[in-house]
BAKOLDO-216749 format. One record per residue: residue number from 1; x, y negated, z of N, C-alpha, C in turn; residue in three letters. Coordinates in steps of 0.2 Angstrom, whole numbers, plus 5000, padded with zeros to 4 digits. Layout:
% BAKOLDO-216749
NUM; X; Y; Z; X; Y; Z; X; Y; Z; ala .
...
//
This chain:
% BAKOLDO-216749
1; 5184; 5138; 4980; 5187; 5131; 4981; 5183; 5126; 4976; unk .
2; 5182; 5120; 4978; 5179; 5115; 4974; 5184; 5112; 4969; unk .
3; 5182; 5107; 4966; 5186; 5103; 4961; 5192; 5100; 4965; unk .
4; 5198; 5102; 4962; 5204; 5099; 4964; 5205; 5092; 4963; unk .
5; 5209; 5088; 4967; 5210; 5081; 4966; 5217; 5080; 4965; unk .
6; 5221; 5085; 4963; 5228; 5084; 4961; 5229; 5086; 4954; unk .
7; 5225; 5084; 4949; 5226; 5086; 4942; 5232; 5082; 4939; unk .
8; 5233; 5083; 4933; 5239; 5080; 4929; 5235; 5074; 4924; unk .
9; 5239; 5069; 4923; 5236; 5064; 4919; 5238; 5066; 4911; unk .
10; 5243; 5070; 4910; 5244; 5073; 4904; 5248; 5080; 4905; unk .
11; 5248; 5083; 4899; 5252; 5090; 4899; 5256; 5091; 4893; unk .
12; 5261; 5095; 4893; 5265; 5096; 4887; 5262; 5101; 4883; unk .
13; 5263; 5100; 4876; 5260; 5105; 4871; 5266; 5106; 4866; unk .
14; 5269; 5113; 4866; 5274; 5114; 4861; 5272; 5113; 4854; unk .
15; 5277; 5110; 4850; 5276; 5109; 4843; 5275; 5116; 4840; unk .
16; 5279; 5121; 4841; 5278; 5127; 4838; 5275; 5132; 4843; unk .
17; 5269; 5134; 4842; 5265; 5138; 4846; 5267; 5146; 4845; unk .
18; 5266; 5150; 4850; 5267; 5157; 4849; 5262; 5161; 4845; unk .
19; 5263; 5167; 4844; 5259; 5171; 4840; 5251; 5172; 4843; unk .
20; 5251; 5171; 4849; 5244; 5172; 4852; 5239; 5166; 4850; unk .
21; 5242; 5160; 4849; 5238; 5154; 4847; 5237; 5155; 4839; unk .
22; 5242; 5158; 4836; 5241; 5159; 4829; 5236; 5163; 4827; unk .
23; 5235; 5169; 4831; 5230; 5173; 4830; 5223; 5170; 4832; unk .
24; 5222; 5166; 4837; 5216; 5163; 4838; 5214; 5158; 4832; unk .
25; 5219; 5155; 4830; 5218; 5150; 4824; 5216; 5154; 4818; unk .
26; 5219; 5160; 4817; 5218; 5164; 4811; 5211; 5167; 4811; unk .
27; 5208; 5168; 4817; 5202; 5171; 4818; 5196; 5166; 4818; unk .
28; 5197; 5160; 4821; 5192; 5156; 4822; 5193; 5149; 4819; unk .
29; 5199; 5148; 4815; 5200; 5142; 4812; 5202; 5137; 4817; unk .
30; 5202; 5130; 4815; 5204; 5125; 4820; 5199; 5124; 4826; unk .
31; 5193; 5127; 4825; 5189; 5127; 4831; 5192; 5131; 4837; unk .
32; 5195; 5137; 4835; 5198; 5141; 4840; 5204; 5137; 4843; unk .
33; 5208; 5134; 4839; 5214; 5130; 4842; 5211; 5124; 4846; unk .
34; 5206; 5121; 4844; 5203; 5115; 4847; 5200; 5117; 4854; unk .
35; 5197; 5123; 4854; 5194; 5125; 4861; 5199; 5127; 4866; unk .
36; 5204; 5130; 4864; 5210; 5132; 4869; 5213; 5125; 4871; unk .
37; 5214; 5121; 4867; 5217; 5114; 4869; 5213; 5111; 4874; unk .
38; 5206; 5110; 4872; 5201; 5107; 4877; 5201; 5111; 4883; unk .
39; 5202; 5117; 4883; 5202; 5121; 4890; 5208; 5119; 4894; unk .
40; 5214; 5118; 4890; 5220; 5116; 4894; 5219; 5109; 4897; unk .
41; 5216; 5105; 4893; 5214; 5098; 4896; 5210; 5099; 4902; unk .
42; 5205; 5103; 4902; 5201; 5104; 4908; 5204; 5107; 4914; unk .
43; 5209; 5112; 4912; 5212; 5115; 4918; 5217; 5110; 4921; unk .
44; 5221; 5107; 4917; 5226; 5102; 4920; 5223; 5096; 4923; unk .
45; 5217; 5094; 4920; 5214; 5088; 4923; 5212; 5090; 4931; unk .
46; 5211; 5096; 4932; 5209; 5098; 4939; 5215; 5101; 4943; unk .
47; 5219; 5104; 4940; 5225; 5107; 4943; 5228; 5113; 4939; unk .
48; 5228; 5119; 4942; 5231; 5124; 4938; 5226; 5130; 4936; unk .
49; 5220; 5129; 4937; 5215; 5134; 4935; 5208; 5130; 4935; unk .
50; 5203; 5134; 4931; 5196; 5131; 4932; 5192; 5137; 4933; unk .
51; 5186; 5136; 4936; 5181; 5141; 4936; 5178; 5142; 4930; unk .
52; 5176; 5148; 4928; 5173; 5149; 4921; 5167; 5154; 4922; unk .
53; 5161; 5151; 4923; 5155; 5155; 4923; 5151; 5153; 4917; unk .
54; 5145; 5157; 4917; 5140; 5155; 4911; 5138; 5148; 4911; unk .
55; 5137; 5145; 4917; 5134; 5138; 4917; 5140; 5133; 4915; unk .
56; 5146; 5135; 4917; 5152; 5130; 4915; 5153; 5131; 4908; unk .
57; 5152; 5137; 4905; 5153; 5138; 4898; 5148; 5134; 4894; unk .
58; 5142; 5134; 4896; 5137; 5131; 4892; 5138; 5123; 4892; unk .
59; 5140; 5120; 4898; 5141; 5113; 4898; 5147; 5111; 4894; unk .
60; 5152; 5115; 4895; 5158; 5114; 4891; 5157; 5114; 4883; unk .
61; 5153; 5119; 4881; 5151; 5120; 4874; 5147; 5113; 4872; unk .
62; 5143; 5111; 4876; 5139; 5105; 4874; 5143; 5099; 4874; unk .
63; 5148; 5098; 4878; 5152; 5092; 4878; 5156; 5092; 4872; unk .
64; 5159; 5098; 4869; 5163; 5098; 4863; 5159; 5099; 4857; unk .
65; 5153; 5100; 4857; 5149; 5100; 4851; 5149; 5107; 4848; unk .
66; 5150; 5112; 4851; 5150; 5119; 4848; 5144; 5123; 4852; unk .
67; 5142; 5128; 4849; 5137; 5133; 4852; 5141; 5137; 4857; unk .
68; 5136; 5139; 4862; 5139; 5143; 4868; 5142; 5149; 4866; unk .
69; 5139; 5152; 4861; 5141; 5159; 4859; 5148; 5158; 4855; unk .
70; 5149; 5153; 4852; 5156; 5152; 4848; 5161; 5151; 4854; unk .
71; 5160; 5147; 4859; 5165; 5146; 4864; 5166; 5152; 4868; unk .
72; 5161; 5156; 4869; 5162; 5162; 4873; 5166; 5167; 4869; unk .
73; 5165; 5167; 4862; 5169; 5172; 4858; 5177; 5170; 4858; unk .
74; 5178; 5163; 4858; 5185; 5161; 4858; 5188; 5162; 4865; unk .
75; 5184; 5161; 4870; 5187; 5162; 4877; 5189; 5169; 4878; unk .
76; 5184; 5174; 4876; 5185; 5181; 4876; 5192; 5183; 4872; unk .
77; 5192; 5180; 4866; 5198; 5182; 4862; 5205; 5179; 4866; unk .
78; 5204; 5173; 4869; 5210; 5170; 4872; 5212; 5175; 4878; unk .
79; 5207; 5177; 4881; 5209; 5182; 4887; 5212; 5188; 4885; unk .
80; 5209; 5191; 4880; 5211; 5197; 4877; 5218; 5197; 4874; unk .
81; 5220; 5191; 4872; 5227; 5191; 4869; 5232; 5188; 4874; unk .
82; 5230; 5187; 4880; 5234; 5185; 4885; 5235; 5177; 4886; unk .
83; 5232; 5173; 4882; 5232; 5166; 4883; 5230; 5164; 4890; unk .
84; 5225; 5167; 4893; 5223; 5167; 4900; 5223; 5174; 4903; unk .
85; 5224; 5174; 4910; 5226; 5180; 4913; 5219; 5184; 4914; unk .
86; 5219; 5190; 4912; 5213; 5194; 4912; 5211; 5196; 4919; unk .
87; 5216; 5198; 4923; 5214; 5201; 4929; 5211; 5196; 4934; unk .
88; 5214; 5189; 4934; 5211; 5184; 4938; 5204; 5182; 4935; unk .
89; 5203; 5182; 4928; 5196; 5181; 4926; 5191; 5186; 4928; unk .
90; 5193; 5192; 4928; 5188; 5198; 4929; 5187; 5198; 4937; unk .
91; 5192; 5196; 4941; 5191; 5196; 4948; 5188; 5190; 4951; unk .
92; 5190; 5184; 4949; 5188; 5178; 4952; 5184; 5173; 4947; unk .
93; 5183; 5175; 4940; 5180; 5171; 4935; 5183; 5164; 4935; unk .
94; 5190; 5164; 4934; 5194; 5158; 4933; 5198; 5159; 4927; unk .
95; 5200; 5153; 4924; 5205; 5153; 4918; 5211; 5150; 4920; unk .
96; 5216; 5154; 4920; 5223; 5151; 4921; 5228; 5156; 4918; unk .
97; 5234; 5155; 4918; 5240; 5159; 4916; 5246; 5157; 4919; unk .
98; 5251; 5162; 4918; 5258; 5161; 4921; 5261; 5154; 4918; unk .
99; 5260; 5153; 4912; 5263; 5148; 4909; 5260; 5141; 4911; unk .
100; 5253; 5141; 4912; 5249; 5135; 4914; 5252; 5134; 4921; unk .
101; 5253; 5139; 4925; 5255; 5137; 4932; 5262; 5135; 4933; unk .
102; 5267; 5138; 4929; 5273; 5135; 4928; 5274; 5128; 4926; unk .
103; 5270; 5126; 4921; 5270; 5119; 4919; 5267; 5115; 4924; unk .
104; 5262; 5117; 4927; 5258; 5113; 4932; 5263; 5111; 4938; unk .
105; 5266; 5117; 4941; 5269; 5116; 4947; 5276; 5112; 4946; unk .
106; 5279; 5113; 4940; 5285; 5109; 4939; 5283; 5101; 4938; unk .
107; 5277; 5100; 4936; 5275; 5093; 4935; 5273; 5090; 4942; unk .
108; 5271; 5094; 4946; 5269; 5091; 4953; 5274; 5092; 4958; unk .
109; 5280; 5095; 4957; 5285; 5097; 4962; 5287; 5091; 4966; unk .
110; 5287; 5085; 4964; 5289; 5080; 4968; 5284; 5077; 4973; unk .
111; 5278; 5079; 4972; 5272; 5077; 4976; 5273; 5079; 4983; unk .
112; 5271; 5074; 4988; 5272; 5076; 4995; 5269; 5082; 4998; unk .
113; 5263; 5083; 4995; 5259; 5089; 4998; 5255; 5092; 4992; unk .
114; 5255; 5098; 4991; 5251; 5102; 4986; 5248; 5108; 4990; unk .
115; 5241; 5109; 4989; 5237; 5114; 4992; 5236; 5119; 4986; unk .
116; 5237; 5126; 4987; 5236; 5131; 4982; 5233; 5137; 4985; unk .
117; 5229; 5140; 4981; 5225; 5146; 4984; 5230; 5152; 4982; unk .
118; 5232; 5156; 4987; 5236; 5162; 4986; 5233; 5167; 4981; unk .
119; 5227; 5168; 4981; 5224; 5173; 4977; 5225; 5172; 4970; unk .
120; 5226; 5165; 4968; 5226; 5163; 4961; 5233; 5163; 4958; unk .
121; 5238; 5164; 4962; 5245; 5162; 4960; 5248; 5168; 4956; unk .
122; 5251; 5166; 4950; 5255; 5171; 4946; 5262; 5169; 4946; unk .
123; 5264; 5164; 4950; 5271; 5162; 4950; 5273; 5162; 4957; unk .
124; 5280; 5161; 4958; 5283; 5160; 4965; 5283; 5153; 4966; unk .
125; 5277; 5150; 4968; 5276; 5143; 4968; 5281; 5140; 4974; unk .
126; 5282; 5143; 4979; 5287; 5140; 4984; 5294; 5139; 4982; unk .
127; 5296; 5142; 4976; 5302; 5141; 4973; 5302; 5135; 4969; unk .
128; 5296; 5133; 4967; 5296; 5127; 4962; 5294; 5121; 4966; unk .
129; 5289; 5121; 4971; 5287; 5116; 4975; 5289; 5117; 4982; unk .
130; 5293; 5113; 4985; 5295; 5113; 4992; 5290; 5111; 4997; unk .
131; 5285; 5107; 4994; 5280; 5104; 4999; 5273; 5108; 4998; unk .
132; 5273; 5114; 4995; 5267; 5117; 4994; 5264; 5120; 5000; unk .
133; 5258; 5120; 5001; 5254; 5123; 5007; 5250; 5128; 5004; unk .
134; 5252; 5134; 5005; 5248; 5140; 5002; 5243; 5142; 5007; unk .
135; 5236; 5142; 5004; 5231; 5144; 5008; 5230; 5151; 5007; unk .
136; 5230; 5155; 5013; 5230; 5162; 5013; 5223; 5165; 5010; unk .
137; 5224; 5171; 5007; 5217; 5174; 5005; 5213; 5175; 5010; unk .
138; 5206; 5175; 5009; 5201; 5176; 5014; 5200; 5172; 5020; unk .
139; 5204; 5166; 5019; 5203; 5161; 5025; 5199; 5155; 5023; unk .
140; 5193; 5154; 5026; 5189; 5148; 5025; 5192; 5143; 5029; unk .
141; 5194; 5137; 5026; 5197; 5132; 5030; 5193; 5128; 5035; unk .
142; 5186; 5129; 5034; 5182; 5126; 5039; 5182; 5130; 5046; unk .
143; 5184; 5126; 5051; 5186; 5129; 5057; 5180; 5133; 5060; unk .
144; 5174; 5131; 5058; 5168; 5134; 5061; 5167; 5141; 5058; unk .
145; 5170; 5143; 5052; 5170; 5149; 5049; 5176; 5153; 5049; unk .
146; 5181; 5151; 5052; 5187; 5155; 5052; 5186; 5161; 5057; unk .
147; 5188; 5166; 5055; 5187; 5172; 5059; 5194; 5176; 5060; unk .
148; 5199; 5172; 5061; 5206; 5175; 5062; 5207; 5175; 5069; unk .
149; 5208; 5180; 5073; 5209; 5180; 5080; 5216; 5180; 5081; unk .
150; 5218; 5176; 5087; 5225; 5176; 5089; 5225; 5180; 5096; unk .
151; 5230; 5184; 5097; 5231; 5187; 5103; 5235; 5183; 5108; unk .
152; 5233; 5184; 5115; 5237; 5181; 5120; 5244; 5183; 5120; unk .
153; 5249; 5179; 5121; 5256; 5181; 5122; 5257; 5186; 5128; unk .
154; 5252; 5185; 5133; 5253; 5189; 5139; 5250; 5195; 5139; unk .
155; 5244; 5196; 5136; 5240; 5202; 5136; 5238; 5203; 5129; unk .
156; 5242; 5205; 5124; 5240; 5205; 5117; 5235; 5210; 5116; unk .
157; 5234; 5215; 5120; 5229; 5220; 5119; 5222; 5219; 5121; unk .
158; 5222; 5213; 5125; 5216; 5212; 5129; 5212; 5205; 5127; unk .
159; 5216; 5200; 5126; 5214; 5193; 5126; 5214; 5191; 5119; unk .
160; 5209; 5189; 5116; 5209; 5186; 5109; 5205; 5180; 5109; unk .
161; 5207; 5175; 5104; 5203; 5169; 5104; 5202; 5168; 5096; unk .
162; 5196; 5164; 5095; 5195; 5162; 5089; 5199; 5155; 5087; unk .
163; 5203; 5156; 5082; 5208; 5150; 5081; 5204; 5144; 5080; unk .
164; 5207; 5138; 5083; 5205; 5132; 5082; 5198; 5130; 5086; unk .
165; 5195; 5135; 5090; 5189; 5133; 5093; 5189; 5136; 5101; unk .
166; 5191; 5142; 5102; 5190; 5145; 5108; 5197; 5145; 5112; unk .
167; 5203; 5144; 5109; 5209; 5145; 5112; 5210; 5138; 5116; unk .
168; 5211; 5139; 5123; 5211; 5133; 5127; 5218; 5130; 5127; unk .
169; 5218; 5123; 5128; 5224; 5119; 5128; 5227; 5119; 5135; unk .
170; 5232; 5123; 5136; 5234; 5123; 5143; 5242; 5122; 5143; unk .
171; 5245; 5118; 5148; 5252; 5117; 5148; 5253; 5119; 5156; unk .
172; 5257; 5125; 5157; 5259; 5127; 5164; 5262; 5121; 5167; unk .
173; 5261; 5120; 5174; 5264; 5115; 5178; 5271; 5117; 5180; unk .
174; 5275; 5112; 5182; 5281; 5113; 5185; 5280; 5114; 5192; unk .
175; 5285; 5117; 5196; 5284; 5118; 5203; 5283; 5111; 5206; unk .
176; 5287; 5106; 5204; 5286; 5099; 5207; 5279; 5097; 5206; unk .
177; 5276; 5098; 5201; 5269; 5096; 5200; 5264; 5099; 5205; unk .
178; 5265; 5106; 5206; 5261; 5109; 5210; 5262; 5107; 5217; unk .
179; 5268; 5105; 5219; 5270; 5103; 5226; 5266; 5096; 5227; unk .
180; 5267; 5092; 5222; 5264; 5085; 5222; 5256; 5085; 5223; unk .
181; 5253; 5090; 5219; 5246; 5090; 5220; 5244; 5093; 5226; unk .
182; 5247; 5098; 5229; 5246; 5101; 5235; 5246; 5096; 5241; unk .
183; 5251; 5091; 5240; 5252; 5086; 5245; 5246; 5081; 5244; unk .
184; 5244; 5080; 5238; 5239; 5075; 5237; 5232; 5077; 5240; unk .
185; 5230; 5083; 5239; 5224; 5086; 5241; 5224; 5089; 5248; unk .
186; 5230; 5089; 5251; 5231; 5092; 5258; 5230; 5099; 5258; unk .
187; 5232; 5102; 5253; 5231; 5110; 5253; 5235; 5113; 5258; unk .
188; 5232; 5119; 5260; 5235; 5123; 5265; 5240; 5129; 5261; unk .
189; 5239; 5129; 5255; 5243; 5135; 5252; 5250; 5133; 5251; unk .
190; 5254; 5138; 5250; 5261; 5137; 5249; 5262; 5136; 5241; unk .
191; 5265; 5130; 5239; 5265; 5129; 5232; 5270; 5133; 5229; unk .
192; 5276; 5135; 5232; 5281; 5140; 5229; 5278; 5146; 5228; unk .
193; 5274; 5149; 5232; 5271; 5156; 5231; 5266; 5155; 5225; unk .
194; 5262; 5150; 5225; 5257; 5149; 5220; 5260; 5149; 5213; unk .
195; 5265; 5145; 5213; 5269; 5144; 5206; 5272; 5150; 5204; unk .
196; 5276; 5154; 5209; 5279; 5160; 5207; 5274; 5165; 5205; unk .
197; 5269; 5166; 5208; 5264; 5171; 5207; 5261; 5170; 5199; unk .
198; 5259; 5164; 5197; 5256; 5163; 5191; 5262; 5163; 5185; unk .
199; 5268; 5160; 5187; 5273; 5160; 5183; 5275; 5167; 5181; unk .
200; 5275; 5172; 5185; 5277; 5179; 5184; 5272; 5182; 5180; unk .
201; 5266; 5180; 5180; 5261; 5184; 5176; 5258; 5180; 5170; unk .
202; 5262; 5175; 5168; 5261; 5171; 5162; 5255; 5166; 5162; unk .
203; 5253; 5164; 5168; 5247; 5159; 5169; 5241; 5162; 5166; unk .
204; 5239; 5168; 5168; 5233; 5170; 5167; 5229; 5172; 5173; unk .
205; 5223; 5173; 5173; 5219; 5174; 5179; 5219; 5182; 5180; unk .
206; 5216; 5184; 5186; 5216; 5191; 5187; 5212; 5195; 5182; unk .
207; 5207; 5193; 5179; 5204; 5196; 5174; 5207; 5196; 5167; unk .
208; 5213; 5193; 5166; 5216; 5193; 5160; 5215; 5187; 5156; unk .
209; 5210; 5183; 5158; 5208; 5177; 5154; 5214; 5171; 5156; unk .
210; 5215; 5167; 5151; 5220; 5162; 5152; 5218; 5157; 5156; unk .
211; 5222; 5154; 5160; 5221; 5149; 5165; 5219; 5143; 5161; unk .
212; 5214; 5139; 5163; 5212; 5133; 5159; 5214; 5127; 5164; unk .
213; 5213; 5127; 5170; 5214; 5121; 5175; 5218; 5124; 5181; unk .
214; 5224; 5123; 5181; 5228; 5125; 5187; 5226; 5122; 5193; unk .
215; 5224; 5115; 5193; 5222; 5112; 5199; 5216; 5115; 5202; unk .
216; 5211; 5117; 5198; 5205; 5120; 5200; 5207; 5126; 5204; unk .
217; 5212; 5130; 5201; 5214; 5136; 5204; 5217; 5135; 5211; unk .
218; 5221; 5130; 5211; 5224; 5128; 5218; 5219; 5126; 5223; unk .
219; 5213; 5123; 5221; 5208; 5121; 5226; 5204; 5128; 5228; unk .
220; 5203; 5133; 5223; 5200; 5139; 5225; 5205; 5143; 5230; unk .
221; 5211; 5143; 5229; 5215; 5146; 5233; 5215; 5143; 5240; unk .
222; 5215; 5136; 5240; 5214; 5133; 5247; 5208; 5134; 5250; unk .
223; 5202; 5135; 5247; 5196; 5137; 5250; 5197; 5143; 5254; unk .
224; 5200; 5148; 5251; 5201; 5155; 5254; 5205; 5154; 5260; unk .
225; 5209; 5149; 5261; 5213; 5149; 5267; 5210; 5145; 5272; unk .
226; 5204; 5142; 5271; 5200; 5138; 5276; 5198; 5143; 5281; unk .
227; 5197; 5141; 5288; 5194; 5146; 5293; 5188; 5148; 5291; unk .
228; 5186; 5154; 5292; 5180; 5157; 5291; 5178; 5160; 5284; unk .
229; 5183; 5159; 5280; 5182; 5161; 5273; 5183; 5169; 5272; unk .
230; 5187; 5172; 5276; 5188; 5179; 5276; 5191; 5182; 5270; unk .
231; 5196; 5178; 5267; 5200; 5180; 5261; 5206; 5184; 5263; unk .
232; 5207; 5189; 5259; 5213; 5193; 5260; 5219; 5191; 5255; unk .
233; 5218; 5185; 5252; 5224; 5182; 5248; 5230; 5181; 5251; unk .
234; 5230; 5179; 5257; 5236; 5178; 5261; 5240; 5184; 5262; unk .
235; 5236; 5189; 5264; 5239; 5196; 5265; 5242; 5199; 5258; unk .
236; 5239; 5197; 5252; 5241; 5200; 5246; 5247; 5197; 5244; unk .
237; 5248; 5190; 5244; 5254; 5187; 5241; 5258; 5183; 5246; unk .
238; 5256; 5183; 5252; 5260; 5180; 5258; 5260; 5173; 5257; unk .
239; 5254; 5170; 5257; 5253; 5162; 5257; 5253; 5160; 5264; unk .
240; 5257; 5154; 5265; 5258; 5151; 5272; 5251; 5148; 5273; unk .
241; 5250; 5146; 5279; 5244; 5143; 5281; 5245; 5135; 5281; unk .
242; 5251; 5133; 5280; 5252; 5126; 5279; 5258; 5125; 5275; unk .
243; 5259; 5119; 5272; 5265; 5117; 5268; 5271; 5114; 5273; unk .
244; 5276; 5118; 5273; 5282; 5116; 5276; 5287; 5112; 5271; unk .
245; 5286; 5106; 5271; 5289; 5102; 5266; 5297; 5102; 5266; unk .
246; 5299; 5103; 5272; 5307; 5104; 5273; 5309; 5110; 5269; unk .
247; 5305; 5116; 5270; 5306; 5122; 5267; 5306; 5121; 5259; unk .
248; 5301; 5118; 5257; 5300; 5117; 5250; 5306; 5113; 5247; unk .
249; 5308; 5108; 5250; 5313; 5104; 5247; 5320; 5108; 5247; unk .
250; 5320; 5113; 5252; 5326; 5117; 5252; 5326; 5122; 5246; unk .
251; 5320; 5125; 5245; 5319; 5129; 5239; 5320; 5126; 5233; unk .
252; 5318; 5120; 5232; 5319; 5116; 5226; 5327; 5115; 5225; unk .
253; 5330; 5113; 5230; 5337; 5112; 5230; 5341; 5118; 5228; unk .
254; 5339; 5124; 5230; 5342; 5131; 5228; 5340; 5132; 5221; unk .
255; 5334; 5130; 5218; 5332; 5132; 5212; 5336; 5128; 5207; unk .
256; 5338; 5121; 5209; 5342; 5117; 5205; 5350; 5119; 5204; unk .
257; 5352; 5123; 5209; 5359; 5125; 5209; 5361; 5129; 5204; unk .
//
């Protein structure tokens, strides 16, 4: 993730610091104390963690006027003594801690929306921030690169879609809509049979693919009912050769009872 845009304008610093800070100051003098505070400024200015690579360390050392080797020694000691979380540093090359995150999320708990990376969390952030949006691990938010597949509700074992790109937007029609369209295009099919057929199988095609355009499917059915097409669809599902509107209205009346 890149630089966060939800940093803090200021952060609290206890008057009495714990033994971990005392040891840093005892080993490195005020330089050790100052480097840790400067790191806190950098972290809270961006959010609840910072990336810490060799390049970042060199630029940081240059800005505060210390040598890169001195800064690296102080940071290593801070990690070793638990000021920053060792596991997250070794795995993701970031500097953060449970205390940093607790103070940060308490400070931003009233913001309308907060995005956090699940991989970097050391606290139960949802209990602190009700409006948090937790980005799951291994998910690239760019829809072109998302590789999480969702299964069809109808045939979960067969049909999968790439989220946000391949999954069609389809809303099953009502029986009334099918009847109206059949009237409009003078279709020969029985709309009740058509609707019952696809409603029963979850509005998917015969090959298991989801239906995208039900009107186009009506037209294809109608073509098979035209003279000389030689289709067996009428025999398969009992489609009438014409629409008996009196019968349709009677069926709709029964359905509404």
